[in-house]
N, C-alpha and C positions, 0 to 999 in steps of 0.2 A: 498471591501465593495461596494455595491450600492443600498442598501436599502434606501428608501426616496429620492434618488437622481436620480433614473432611473425608475420612476413609469410607464412610457409608456412601456418600456421593461419588467418590472416586470408583468404587467398586461397581456402582450401578452404571457409572459412564462406561467403564470398561465392558460390562456385560451388554449394555445397549449397543456400543460400537461393534462388538462380536455379532450381534444379531441384525446389524444394519438398522437399528431403531434409535438413532440419536434423537434428542429433543427436536421438536419441530417436524419430524417426519414419520412418527410412528406411535404405538401405543404406550411405549415406556417413557415417561417423562422424568426430567431430572429432579432429584431430592436434595435439598441443601441441608446437610447435617450440621445444624448450629443452632444455638439457643436464639430465641426471639424475644429480647426484652422489650418492655414497653417503649413505643417510640417517643422521641423528645416532643416537647411542645411544638405545635404546628408553627412554621415560619413561612413568610412570603415565598412564592415560587421564584427562584432566581432566574433571570435571563441569562442567555449564553453570552460569556465573555470570549471575545475572539482570541483565545490563548494561542492559537496557531499563529497569530500575528506577533508573537513575542520575539520573532527574529532568531529563534533557537532551532536546532535540529534541522537545518537546511539539508544536512545529509544525516543519515541514522546515527544516534548517539553511540559512542564507544566508551567503554570504562570497565569497571569491576563492581560486583556486588557479592557480598560474603555468603549469602544464604545457602547456596548449593554446596558449599564445603563445610560450613559451621553449623547451620541451623541455629538453635538457641544454646548451644554448648558453651561452656566457660571460656574456650579459646577465642570466642568472638569479643574483643576488647580493644582498648586504645592502642596497645602495643601492635596488635595485628593491623589495624587500620593504618597506622604510621608505617609499618614495615611494608605493606602493599604499596603506599605512596613511594617509598624509597626504591621498591623494586621496579615500579614503573619507570623511574629515571635510569636506574643502574643497569636494567636489562633492555633498554632501548624501546619499551612499550610506549612511553610517552612519544617519542619520535616517530613511532609507527602510527599514532594517531589516537591512542586511548587517553581519554581525558578526564573522565568522571571516576572518583573513588567514593562508592556509595555504601552505606550501612543499611541493614534490613531490620527486620522485627527484633524485639528484646533489647533495645538500647535504652529504654526508659524504665522508670519505677512503675508498679502497678497501679498507683494512685497519683492524681494530679495534686498540686501543692494548694494551699488555702486560697490562692488567688485563681485557681483553676488552671495554672500552667503545667505543662508537661515537665518533668524533672528526669534529667539523665541519671541512669543507674550509677551511683558512685564507686561501686566495686569494678564495673566494666570501664567506666570513664571518669576516673578520680579528678581529672582537670576540666571536666564538662565537654560539651560538643563543640563549643565555639573554639576551644583550644585545638581540637582536633582538626576543625575546618581550617583554621589559620595555618596549622602545619601543612595540611594538604595544599592550601593556596600558596605556601612558601616554596613549594616544589613546581609551581606553575601549572597546577592541576586543579580541578573543581571537585566540590564536595556535595554529596547526596544523602538524603535521608529517607525514612520510610514512615507511613502511616497507613490507615485504613478508613475508608468511607463508612464507617460504622461506629458503634458504641465502643467496641473494643477491636483490637488487632486480631490477627489470625492465630497466634500461638495460644496454646491451651492455657498459658498462665494469665491471659486476659489483659494485656496492657492497654491503656486508654487509646481509643480511636478518635477521629476528628469530627464525627458527626455532631453538628451543633456547636463546635468549637473552631469552625474554619478560620475565621479572621484572627482569632486569638492565636491559634496554632501557626498560621502562615507569618504572622507578624513575629512571633518568636523565632520561627526558623530563619527569616530574613535577617533579624539581628544577630543571629549566630554566623551569617555567611553561607547559608545553605543555597546551592545552586541547582538542585535536582530534587523532585519529589516523586517517589514511587507510592501510589495511593491505592491500597488494596480494597477488597470488596467484603470482608468478613463482618459478621454481626451487624448487618445493614438494616435490621428491623423491617425488611420488606419494602422500605421506602423507594421511590422512583430513582432508578440509577442515574438518568440524565440530570435530574435535580440535585442529587448528591454530588455528582462530579462537577457539574456546573458551579455549584456553591464554592467548592474549593478553588476553581479556576478563577472565579471573581476575586476570591480572597487572595490569591497568589498575585493577581494583577494589581490589586489595590496596594500591595506592599511597595510597588515601584522597582522591585528587585527582579532582574530577569532569572526566573526559575523554570528550568525544563520541567514539564508536567507529563509523567508517565502514568497512564490510566491502567490500572491492573484489575480489570472487570471480569476477565477469564472468557470473554466472548459470549456471556450469557444473555445479553440483551443486544446482540448484533452491534457492537459499538462502532464498527466500521461504517455504519449508516449515520452516525451522529457525532462521534468523538472527535472528528477533524475540526469542528468548530470550537472544541473544548480543550484539547490537550495536543501534546506533541507526538505521542504514540499511545497505542491501546493494546492490551493483551487480547489475542484472538483465540486463545485456548486455555485449558488448564495447565497446571504446572508440569514441567518437563521433569523426567527422572533420567538417571545416568544409564540408560541402556538403549539398545538399537531400536526396539519396538516402540519405545516412548518417543524418541527423537524423530523417527521416520514418520510415525503417525501424526505427530505435530506438524511436521513439515507438509503432509498431505493437507491438513486442514487449512493451513496458512496459504497455500499454493493458489488456491482459487480466489483470493481476496485481492489480487494484484491491482484491479482498477481503482481500489479505494486509497492506495498509498501515494504519496508524493512529498516533496520537499516541506519540511515542518510538521508532517503528519504521517506517522509510519504504522503499519501492522507490526505487531510484536509477538513472536512465537516463543517468547520466554528466553531465559539466559542460557549462556553457553555452559555445557558440561565438560568441555575439553580439558583433560588432565586430571578428572576425578576418579579414573580407574575403572568405570564400569563398561568401557568399550575399548575396542582396540585403536591404535593410531590411524588404521585405514578407516575406521568408522568415524573417528574424530575429524578426519579430513573431510569426509563426506559432510559431516555436521557444519563445519566451518564453511565449506564451499556453498551449501544450500542456503545458509543464513545470509552469506554475502549475496548470493544471486537473488534472494527474496528482498534484498535491501532492508534487512532486519537490523534492529540495534544489536551491537556486538558488545555484550557485557560479560565479561570473564567471570566464571563462577568457581574456579579452583584456586587454591592457596598458592600464589605465585612465588612465595618465598622458599617453597620446596619444589617448584616445578621442574620437571625433567627437560633435558635439551629437546627431546622430541615434541613435548607440549609447547615450549616456547617457540620452536620452529613453525609450528602450526599457527600459533596466535600472532606471530610477527611476519606472516607471509604478506608482504606489502602489495604484491600483485593482486592477491585475493581481496585484501582490504580495499584496494583501489576500485574494485567492482562494486563493493558495498557502498563505497563513499563517492560514487560517480555523481557528478553535479546535475546531470539530467534528472536523477531522482525517480527512475522508473523501476518497480518491482518486476523481476523475471517472471515469465509465464511458461507454463508447461506447453510445449508444441507437439510432443508425443509421448505416449506412456502405455506400453503393452508388455504384458508377461514379466513385470517387475524391471523393464528397462525404460528409464525415464529421461527425457530430453527436455531442458529449459533454455530459454534464450532471454537475454536481458540487454536491451538497447543502451548504448553509452554515448556520452555527450559528443564524442569525437567521430561518430558515425560508425563506430565499430560494434561488435556484439561480444557479450560474454555467453559462453554455451557450457553447460554442464551435462555430461554424460554419466548418468548415475545406474548402477546395477544393484538392485535391491535383492537380487536372488542369492543363493547360498554357494554359487560356483562361478568361476570366471566366465564372462560372456562378452560378446563384441557388441558394442552399442553404436549406432550410426545415425546421421542425419544429413541434411543438405542445406545449402545457402538459402534456397527458396523457403524451406520450412523454418529457418530461424529468422527470416524477415529480411534479408538483404539481397542484393543481386546487382547485375550490370557491370561487374568487373571481370577481366579475363583471368586473374588469379587473386587468391587471398592468402594473407600470412596468418599462421596459426602459432600462437605462443601457448605452450603447455604451462599454466601457472603453478604447477607443483613441481615438475621435473625441470622446468625453465628451457626445455628444448624447444626450438622453433622449426617450422616446416611451411610448405606451401601447398595449396590445393586449388583444383580448378572448380570445385563446387560440392565435394563430399567431405563429410568430416565423419571419421570412424576411429575407433580405439578399443583395444582389449582392456576390459575393465575388470578388476578383481571382485570377488564377492563383497557386497556392502561397500564398494568403492565408488569414487567418482573421479572422472577426468575433467578438468576444466581448462577451457581455452579462451583466449582473447582472439577474436577474429577480426581482422582488419582488411578491408578491401583495398586492392591495389589502386584504385582510382575512385573519385567521388561516386557515391551511390544515389541514384535518383530516389525520391520518395516511393514508398509502396503504393500499389493501386488501392484507390479508395478516397474516402474523405478524411484528410489529415488535419489534425490540430497543429498549426504551424509551430507553436510553442514546445511541441514534443519531438520536433525534428532537429537534426544537428545543423547548424549553420556553418558555412565554410569560412566566413569571417565576420566579425562585428566590431565596429567602432562606434563609440558613444560619447557625447559630449561631457557628461559627469558620471563617473562611477561605471559600473558594468550594465550591459543590457540585462534585464531581469525577465525570467520566465514566470509567467502567471502572477506577477506582481508589478506594482508600479515602481518607478526608479526612485531609489532612496539616496542616490548620489555617492554613496560610500561602498560598503562592502556588499558581496552577494547576499541576498536575501533580507536586506533591510528595508524593502519597500513594504507596501500595503495592498489591500485588495484593489484591483483596477476598477476605477470608477470614473465615468464620464457623464456629466450632466445628471448626477443621481442614479444612473444605471450602473449596476455592478456587473462584473464579468469574472468567471472562474478561470478563463483561459486567456492567454495573450502574451504580448511583449511590452514591458515598460522600458522606455528609452528616455533620453534627454537630448535635445537639440544641441549640437548637429550630430546625427547618427546616421549609420549606414550598414545595413545587415544583408548579407549575401547567402542564397541557398542554391545548391546545385539542383537542377531539374532533369536534365539529361533528356529533354524533349518529350517527356512522357506525361506532362501535366497540362490540364485544360483551362483551369480557372482558379482565382482567388477571390473570395469575399471577406470583407473585414470591416469593422466599425473602428473609426478613428476619432481622436480628439485629445485635447489637453485634459490631464487627469484633474479630478476635483481637489486633490491635495495642493494644487497651484492656486489657492484661493486668493492670493495677492495679484493675480495676473498670469501672464504667459500667453504667448501666441506661437503657432507652429504651422508648417505646411507639410503635408504628407504626400509623397510621390511613390508610385510603384513602377519599376521598370522590368520589361522582359527583354533579356539582353541589353542592347543599348537603346531600346525603344521606350518612351514614356507611354504607359498604358492607363494610368489613372492618376488624377491630381485632386487633392481635396480643396485647394485654395486655402487661404489664411483661415486658421480656426483659433478661437480664443478660449479662455477658461470659462466663459459664460455660455458658450455654445453647446447644444446637445450633440450627441454622436452623429457623425455622418458615415453612411455606408458607401464603401468603394468597392467596386467590382472590376477585376481585371481579367482579360483574355490572355492566357499564357500558352496557347497552342504553338508547339514546335519550339518553345523556348528552352534554351539549355541553362540559363541563369536567371534567378529572381533577385531583384534588389529592392529593398524597403529603405526609403530615404527620408529623413526628417530634417528640414532646415527651419530656422527661426523665421517668424513672420516679419522680418525687417526691422525689429526693434530690439535687437539683442537676445540673449539666451537666457535672461532671468526668468526663473519659473516655468521654463518650457519643458515640463514633464509630460511627455508625448505617449499615448497609449495605442498600440495596435490590438484591438480588443475582439476577441472571438474569431481570430483569423482561421478560415477553413480553406484548405488547398485541395482541390480535386484533381486526381491523377489516375491515369490508366484507364483501361477498358474493363467494362463488366464482363459477366460471363458470355461465352460464346452463343451464337444463334441456335436455337433448338430449345428442347426441354431438358431440365436437370432436376435430379433428386436433390432437395436442398441440403441434405446430410452429406452429400458428395462434395460440396462446396466449401472452401474456406470462409469462416466468418470473420469480420473485421473486429468484433468485440463480442464477449459473452460474459454476462454476470448471472450468476445462479444463487438461489437462496441457501441450498446446502449442497456441497460437493460439486463437481464439475458438470457442465452440460454434457449429455452423452449422445453419441451419434448411433442411431439404429438400435438403441437399447433404452430401457426406462432408466430413471434416475434413482440410484441406491444410496446416495448422500456421501459416499466415501471416495474411493479412488476411481480413476478412469477405468471403465470396462467392467464394473462389478454389478451392473444392472442386468434386467431380464429382457425377454421378448416384449415389445410394446404391444399392449393389450387394453382395449377400451371396450367395455360392455360385451366382452366375450369375442370380440373381433380381434385378431392379431395382424400386426403390420411388420413387413420386413424392413421398411425404411422409415426414418423420421428422427425426431429430436426428444430426448427424454429430459425434462427440466423439473425444477422444483420452485414453487413460488417463494419469493418474488424473483422473476428472472427477466432478462433482456438481452436478446441476440440480434446483432446488426450485421447485415450483408451489404457489400457494395455492388450496385447495379450499373452505375456509369450512364444511366438515362436510356439503357437499351433493352429493358425488359417490360413486359406488357401485363402479365398476370401471376398471381400465386394462388394455387388451390391446395387445400389442406383439410384433413379431419382433425378435430381436437377434443380432448376430454380428459378426465381423471383416469389415470392407470388403474387397472384392475387390482394391482398389488396393495393399493390403499385400503381395500376391503369395504364391500358394501357402499354404504352412503358417506363413507368418510371422506373428507376433503371437499373444498369448494374454491373454484378459481373463476377468473375471467381471462379469456384469451383476447388479445387486440393486436392488429397489424397496422403499422404506420408506414406510409410513403413519405420519406423525409419527415417533416413535422405534422403531416396530416394523417389523421386515424381513417383508415379505409376499410376496416373490418372489425367487428366486435362480436364475440360469441354470446354476449350476457353471462349470467351466472351458471356454472355447471357444476354438478356434484358428482360424487363416486356412483350414484345410481343412475345417471343420465346415460344414454346411448351417444355414440360419436356424433358430433355436430360438424357439418361441412361449412367451410368458409371460402369465399373467393374475393380476392382483392385486386383492384385495378392499380398497376404500378407504372403506368405509362408516364415517361419522362422523369421518373424518380432517380435520384442519385443513390439512394439508400433504401432498404426495406429493414424495418426493426420489428421483431416478434416479442411481444410483451406478454408476461402472465403476472397477474396481480392476485392476491389472496381473497378477494371479494369482500374484504372487510371483517372477517371473523378469524383471523390469525392464520398461521401457515402449517399447522399440524396436518399431515397426510396429503399435503397438496403436491402430489406426484403429477405433473401435468405434461401430457404428450402431444407433440405436433406430429401427427400420424400421416405418412406419405405426402409431405409437403412437395409440391411440384412447381417449379419456376419455368416460365415460358419467356424466351428472349428472342429479339429479332435481329 
């Protein structure tokens, strides 16, 4: 948190946002309004602890935090915390999925004791923190606490921070029964953020107690690039305030970070303001809908003991909560946004989609989209359930609703028949299976099989090679996917996971309908990964089968590692302006990638005409380093031509980047270093036979300031 404690910085950030000059993209840089005491004695650089492997937050955490409603005022005390726990139970919030009752800053005395331990404020917590944690636990709930990765916490009274006391504090919290740590970023002495947050990650892990680790770094050092190895969630923005402008602005900043979120590691756009009185119930429904659509932690920030029926109805909407808590763990993405009318789509584990139609304008508007736009198809009709009104309807392909000012209509869209995978190179673990049978425990997505509950596995590892994506199974297993005749091939590494150190043997087989199209033969725990390739042309069903190697199923933890499913055709024959084609994925340094406009770092459509060295371009892509945009080709395209350079809006010689084009994993074009003073540079890339083309912009090694990078008039030729 830093609201009310960093007013200079907050005002500068607001001014920068108004001018479109957020840090990293313009002349105005962020100023941190805090004292900088002398740093503590140097300590060894900590190595990253895999905190995300703590088995926690496999879906976004849900609970309560007092800060938004109490700040550091006197009503924050033991009675309040116990009252919230009571209300969780009596009002059905626990049954709705809310688990954590968390306390924020101001719980401790301003000084540590003679042994260096933190001391609970005896006025606020006369029975100590452990007694409060025990009470919360007695209700079947979990308890969370707060500190800062600095010498002091964020409140102006200056309570002790955790910097230099990581192991001591973590051990104390574990002895009290703490289940959750929110770790802030104030008074950090300028020390490296990754080192500070990793030190606490290691300390929490060393306690042996499962403690969910919430990194509250405000997005200052782009934690989405590194925090997934360290904690369970990371703040992507500054503090939220209880008003429409703050809430929707934070949503915009968080929406573009969807590729970084997943089970155990979530983008956190800050706590909920629902019920605090600064917005209308319509705006609060939008707030809650967007947070669920973004797979964000849902931490109630209002005093539930006095919550209105309308507030409780919003917070207990189990249909919306189910979207946030969906086991697939995908953050929703913006599929269209123009004139304040924004559509987001979120894939769900059962093959359906959650869709939000948001009207950010000040008058009622009709917001519409299509099944193709939200990423599903192949069914003759679709069921729509309005998650707020609870009304149901059907459609053949269009979704449209009249949406009030600042309102959101939220649908769960379910196809009437199995939906084939989208065209492109798909990660199989991101697709919904139609059935899954496993020898021990559930099939795991992107984790090995831990034999018990979902999420208890580890990183997929075969013969010392680790994989970020895949399926963790245990013989005997059988997983089925619907293909619908649209897919062409599957490539995958298979083997017995390294966690089966005592042995294990398995056979991996791939079936297209009833035909066996790939067979690994027996694989043991001592074997390296084996690559399987399967022709799926014309198949309606894909089956992945693991049997034991003939010696029983002991230790048969079997991994389908890095499975890539290629489906559909690429662009039609002819030439295409690349900005007119849908991309498979897009990651951008600041704000969204823009079509036919430069990148202005904020909302979609706020850029300008693409201009490099005085030359303007009607077509192209506006990006900001570091960025990566992928298009599916399907093997049918031959060349890509484009001009590249720093957009003139960066001013003079400001900014420096490198443009690169990849055909699958092969780099086929490189611009070299370009600055704002350089003329446009022409690139031509041979894409023959490629399944994908990837457009990459790096910062050339000198940071990302002013790196507004244009792909100008990119033209794709396909046969």
